[in-house]
C-alpha positions as CSV (number, residue, x, y, z in Angstrom):
1,M,0.0,0.0,0.0
2,F,2.7,2.5,1.0
3,E,4.9,1.8,-2.1
4,R,1.9,1.8,-4.4
5,D,0.6,5.2,-3.1
6,I,4.0,6.8,-3.3
7,F,4.4,5.7,-6.9
8,H,0.8,6.7,-7.8
9,H,1.1,10.3,-6.4
10,Y,4.9,11.0,-6.8
11,Q,6.1,8.5,-9.5
12,L,8.8,7.5,-7.1
13,V,10.0,3.9,-6.6
14,C,10.6,3.2,-2.9
15,E,13.9,1.6,-2.0
16,D,15.6,1.0,1.3
17,R,12.6,1.9,3.5
18,R,13.5,2.8,7.1
19,S,12.2,4.6,10.2
20,E,14.3,7.4,11.5
21,S,13.3,9.4,14.6
22,G,9.8,8.1,14.2
23,Y,9.5,9.2,10.5
24,R,9.3,7.0,7.5
25,T,12.1,7.4,5.0
26,F,13.0,5.8,1.7
27,T,15.4,6.3,-1.2
28,C,14.8,6.6,-4.9
29,K,17.7,6.7,-7.5
30,G,20.1,7.7,-4.7
31,D,18.0,10.5,-3.3
32,Q,16.6,10.3,0.2
33,Y,12.9,11.2,1.0
34,I,11.3,11.8,4.4
35,V,7.5,11.2,4.9
36,I,5.8,13.5,7.4
37,P,2.2,13.4,8.5
38,Q,0.5,16.6,7.4
39,Q,-1.5,16.8,10.7
40,Q,-3.8,19.6,9.5
41,M,-1.0,21.7,8.2
42,T,-2.9,24.3,6.1
43,Y,-1.8,25.6,2.7
44,E,-0.9,28.9,4.4
45,K,1.4,27.1,6.8
46,L,3.0,25.2,4.0
47,Q,3.7,28.5,2.1
48,E,5.1,30.0,5.3
49,M,7.4,27.0,5.8
50,I,8.7,27.4,2.2
51,F,9.4,31.1,2.7
52,I,11.2,30.6,6.0
53,S,13.2,27.7,4.6
54,D,14.3,30.0,1.7
55,L,15.4,32.7,4.1
56,L,17.3,30.3,6.3
57,Q,19.1,28.9,3.3
58,Q,20.1,32.4,2.2
59,R,21.6,32.8,5.7
60,G,23.7,29.7,5.3
61,E,21.5,26.9,6.5
62,S,22.4,23.9,4.2
63,N,20.6,21.0,5.9
64,L,17.0,21.8,5.3
65,P,15.1,19.3,3.2
66,V,12.8,20.7,0.4
67,L,9.2,20.0,-0.1
68,H,8.6,17.5,-2.9
69,P,5.2,18.0,-4.6
70,T,3.1,15.4,-6.2
71,I,3.0,14.8,-9.9
72,T,0.0,17.1,-10.1
73,N,2.0,19.8,-8.2
74,M,0.0,19.4,-4.9
75,P,1.9,19.8,-1.6
76,S,0.4,16.7,0.0
77,A,-1.2,13.3,-0.8
78,Y,-2.9,10.4,0.9
79,V,-0.5,7.6,1.6
80,D,-1.5,4.5,3.6
81,G,-4.7,6.2,4.5
82,E,-3.3,9.5,5.9
83,S,-2.4,12.8,4.4
84,V,1.4,13.3,4.2
85,I,3.9,15.7,2.9
86,I,7.2,14.5,1.5
87,F,10.6,16.2,1.8
88,K,13.6,15.5,-0.3
89,K,17.0,15.7,1.4
90,S,19.3,18.3,-0.1
91,H,21.6,16.6,-2.6
92,K,24.4,19.1,-2.1
93,K,27.6,17.4,-1.1
94,E,28.6,18.6,2.3
95,E,31.8,17.9,4.3
96,Q,31.4,15.4,7.1
97,R,30.9,17.2,10.4
98,N,30.8,15.8,13.9
99,V,29.0,18.8,15.4
100,S,27.1,18.5,18.7
101,L,23.4,19.1,19.0
102,G,23.9,22.1,21.3
103,M,26.2,23.9,18.9
104,E,24.0,23.2,15.9
105,L,20.9,24.4,17.8
106,A,22.7,27.7,18.6
107,E,23.7,28.1,15.0
108,F,20.1,27.5,13.9
109,H,18.8,30.1,16.3
110,K,21.3,32.6,15.1
111,R,20.2,32.1,11.5
112,G,16.6,32.2,12.4
113,K,16.7,35.5,14.3
114,G,14.4,38.2,13.2
115,L,12.7,36.3,10.4
116,E,9.3,37.5,11.5
117,Q,10.3,41.0,10.3
118,Y,10.1,39.7,6.7
119,Y,7.1,37.5,6.9
120,P,3.9,37.6,9.1
121,V,4.4,34.1,10.7
122,Q,1.1,32.6,11.9
123,Q,2.3,31.0,15.1
124,V,3.9,33.4,17.4
125,A,4.4,32.6,21.1
126,Y,7.2,35.1,21.7
127,G,6.5,37.2,24.8
128,Q,3.1,35.5,25.4
129,W,4.1,32.6,27.7
130,P,2.2,33.8,30.8
131,L,-1.0,34.4,28.9
132,L,-0.8,31.1,27.0
133,W,-0.1,29.2,30.2
134,M,-2.9,30.9,32.1
135,N,-5.3,29.9,29.4
136,R,-4.1,26.3,29.5
137,V,-4.4,26.2,33.3
138,D,-8.0,27.7,33.2
139,E,-9.0,25.1,30.6
140,M,-7.6,22.2,32.6
141,H,-9.1,23.5,35.7
142,N,-12.5,23.2,34.0
143,T,-11.6,19.7,32.9
144,Y,-10.6,18.9,36.5
145,A,-14.0,20.0,37.7
146,E,-15.8,17.9,35.0
147,V,-13.8,14.8,35.7
148,S,-14.2,15.2,39.5
149,A,-18.0,15.3,39.1
150,R,-18.2,12.0,37.1
151,K,-19.8,9.1,38.9
152,Q,-17.7,6.6,37.0
153,K,-14.0,7.2,36.7
154,N,-11.2,5.2,34.9
155,D,-7.6,4.9,35.9
156,F,-6.5,8.0,34.0
157,D,-9.3,10.0,35.7
158,H,-8.1,9.0,39.2
159,L,-4.5,9.8,38.4
160,F,-5.5,13.2,37.0
161,I,-7.6,14.2,40.0
162,T,-4.8,13.2,42.4
163,T,-2.0,15.0,40.6
164,F,-3.5,18.1,39.1
165,P,-3.3,20.3,42.2
166,Y,0.5,19.8,42.4
167,Y,1.0,20.6,38.7
168,E,-1.4,23.5,38.8
169,G,0.8,25.0,41.5
170,L,3.9,24.4,39.5
171,A,2.3,26.1,36.5
172,E,1.3,29.1,38.6
173,N,4.9,29.4,39.8
174,A,6.1,29.4,36.2
175,I,3.5,32.1,35.2
176,Q,4.5,34.3,38.1
177,Y,8.3,33.8,37.5
178,I,8.1,34.9,33.8
179,T,5.6,37.6,34.6
180,D,7.9,39.2,37.1
181,Y,10.8,39.0,34.6
182,Q,8.7,40.7,31.9
183,L,7.6,43.5,34.3
184,E,11.3,44.1,35.3
185,R,12.4,44.3,31.7
186,G,9.6,46.7,30.8
187,P,9.9,48.4,27.4
188,K,13.3,46.7,26.8
189,G,11.5,43.6,25.8
190,I,12.5,40.0,26.6
191,G,15.4,39.4,24.3
192,S,15.4,38.4,20.6
193,A,13.0,35.9,19.0
194,A,14.0,33.2,16.5
195,I,12.6,30.3,14.6
196,C,11.9,27.5,17.2
197,Y,10.0,24.3,17.4
198,D,6.7,23.7,19.2
199,R,8.3,20.8,21.1
200,F,12.0,20.5,20.2
201,S,13.8,17.2,21.0
202,E,16.7,15.3,19.6
203,R,14.1,13.5,17.3
204,S,13.2,16.8,15.7
205,W,16.2,16.5,13.5
206,L,17.7,13.6,11.7
207,R,21.4,12.9,12.0
208,S,23.5,12.8,8.8
209,S,27.2,12.7,7.8
210,S,27.0,16.5,7.4
211,G,25.4,17.2,10.7
212,F,21.6,17.3,11.1
213,I,18.7,17.3,8.7
214,K,16.4,20.0,10.1
215,L,12.8,19.1,9.4
216,P,10.8,22.3,8.7
217,V,7.7,21.2,10.6
218,G,6.3,22.6,13.9
219,W,8.0,25.9,13.6
220,V,7.0,28.8,15.9
221,I,8.5,32.3,16.5
222,D,9.6,32.3,20.1
223,S,12.6,32.7,22.5
224,P,15.4,30.3,21.7
225,M,15.1,29.2,25.3
226,R,11.9,27.4,24.4
227,D,13.9,24.8,22.4
228,M,16.6,24.5,25.0
229,A,14.0,24.0,27.8
230,E,12.0,21.4,25.9
231,C,15.2,19.5,24.9
232,I,16.4,19.5,28.6
233,R,12.9,18.4,29.8
234,E,12.9,15.4,27.6
235,K,16.2,14.3,29.1
236,I,14.9,14.7,32.7
237,Y,11.9,12.5,32.1
238,Q,14.0,9.4,31.3
239,P,14.8,6.4,33.5
240,Q,18.6,6.8,32.9
241,F,18.7,10.6,33.4
242,R,22.2,12.0,33.8
243,S,22.6,15.7,34.7
244,D,25.9,15.8,32.8
245,E,24.0,15.4,29.5
246,V,22.2,18.7,30.3
247,L,25.4,20.4,31.3
248,N,27.1,19.3,28.0
249,L,24.1,20.6,26.0
250,I,24.2,24.0,27.6
251,D,28.0,24.2,27.4
252,D,28.0,23.3,23.7
253,Y,25.2,25.9,23.0
254,E,27.2,28.6,24.8
255,K,30.2,27.9,22.7
256,V,28.3,29.5,19.8
257,K,25.7,31.7,21.6
258,P,26.4,32.6,25.3
259,L,23.3,32.9,27.5
260,S,22.5,36.3,29.0
261,K,21.1,36.8,32.5
262,G,17.7,37.2,30.9
263,A,18.1,34.0,28.9
264,W,18.9,32.0,32.1
265,R,15.7,33.3,33.7
266,L,13.6,32.4,30.6
267,L,15.1,29.0,30.5
268,Y,14.4,28.3,34.1
269,G,10.9,29.7,33.9
270,R,10.1,27.5,30.9
271,L,11.4,24.5,32.8
272,L,9.1,25.3,35.7
273,F,6.0,25.0,33.5
274,P,5.0,21.3,33.3
275,S,4.3,21.2,29.6
276,Q,4.6,17.4,29.3
277,Y,1.9,17.0,31.9
278,F,-0.5,19.4,30.2
279,D,0.3,17.8,26.8
280,T,-0.5,14.3,28.1
281,V,-3.7,15.3,29.9
282,E,-5.0,17.4,27.0
283,G,-4.1,14.7,24.5
284,H,-6.0,12.1,26.5
285,Y,-9.2,14.0,26.9
286,K,-9.3,15.2,23.3
287,N,-8.9,11.6,22.1
288,E,-12.4,10.3,21.9
289,R,-11.4,6.9,20.5
290,D,-10.7,4.0,22.8
291,I,-7.7,3.1,20.6
292,G,-4.7,4.7,22.2
293,K,-6.2,5.3,25.6
294,E,-4.0,2.7,27.3
295,L,-1.0,4.3,25.7
296,Y,-1.9,7.6,27.4
297,V,-2.4,5.9,30.8
298,R,1.1,4.3,30.5
299,R,2.6,7.6,29.4
300,F,0.9,9.4,32.3
301,T,2.0,6.9,34.8
302,D,5.6,7.1,33.6
303,L,5.5,10.9,33.6
304,I,4.3,11.1,37.2
305,S,6.9,8.6,38.3
306,Y,9.7,10.9,37.2
307,E,8.4,14.0,39.0
308,R,10.6,13.6,42.0
309,Q,13.5,13.5,39.5
310,N,12.3,16.7,37.9
311,E,11.8,18.4,41.2
312,Y,15.3,17.6,42.3
313,F,16.7,18.9,39.0
314,L,14.8,22.2,39.5
315,K,16.2,22.6,43.0
316,S,19.8,21.9,41.9
317,F,19.8,23.5,38.4
318,F,21.7,26.7,39.1
319,R,24.0,25.1,41.6
320,S,24.9,22.3,39.2
321,I,25.9,24.6,36.4
322,G,27.8,26.9,38.8
323,L,25.7,30.0,38.0
324,P,26.1,32.7,40.7
325,V,22.4,33.5,41.2
326,R,22.9,36.0,43.9
327,E,25.5,38.0,42.1
328,L,23.3,38.0,38.9
329,N,20.2,38.7,41.0
330,I,18.4,35.7,39.6
331,P,15.4,34.9,41.8
332,M,14.5,31.4,43.0
333,V,11.1,29.9,43.7
334,D,10.9,29.6,47.5
335,W,10.0,26.0,47.8
336,L,12.6,25.0,45.2
337,V,15.5,26.6,47.1
338,P,17.7,23.6,48.0
339,M,18.4,22.9,51.7
340,I,22.0,23.6,52.7
């Protein structure tokens, strides 16, 4: 079915099918193609993606795959029963580079700085974290009330009712932390914005001999600390979490783009907000089908089991990286100040 649909819509013969970072890939006549679920990406979003990709390439970004249209010049097609878009990996020959994720991410942010000045990007979260977070908390508080009132509750419902007050408090800490910072900055703003990802992780890019293939999906205009925080968060919620991996990521990033005092505060504030918790709960209650419900329960259980690990990291974050918070006047959340 997959091979037949690809040939029907693109006249490409699939060879060497693989799965990389959760995406299906294949080769045809020596070129590599990456298949991405469209996930309701509108025509306007596709045009925006193409424009941003062109600007990034003009600024020296060489590892962006290009959109490969169908034989009828459409941006997407149905393959295996779902709407997909296909990207073709750049065929330019690049020197082999053994660059770290942190350094490459910093370079990407430098190239993606100020692009919103040239194009009215649809998804902009820059400077709006407190408002966006407050809306999510309000919506989840309504869900909490609805679920609490149910006479019959499943395993996920019980976990949600038990844990929400803690995560609501953590979210409110994050909102207050970033709000205080924005009030202090005043008209100066909150640093520069850049092209970021909605939820950046190591799987957002594919490794290649020339560095990373940067998939142009899920882009948003925001503070670069969004990507750093989400990448760090993914490492924290792992069974074999090692703090040195976080330190190496930050060190490598700073080799290219040193963090300012404001950037440290934005990074910590973003880490305070429990985005994984909200993503998991929202995803569960928006999923009306029974298929996949058990997956959300397992994911939710795992998430909660790592919370002590996350809390310890938040308490030890500044101390572990050796940042002099008092000298830099970086505030701490009272209940997360480590005991000495």
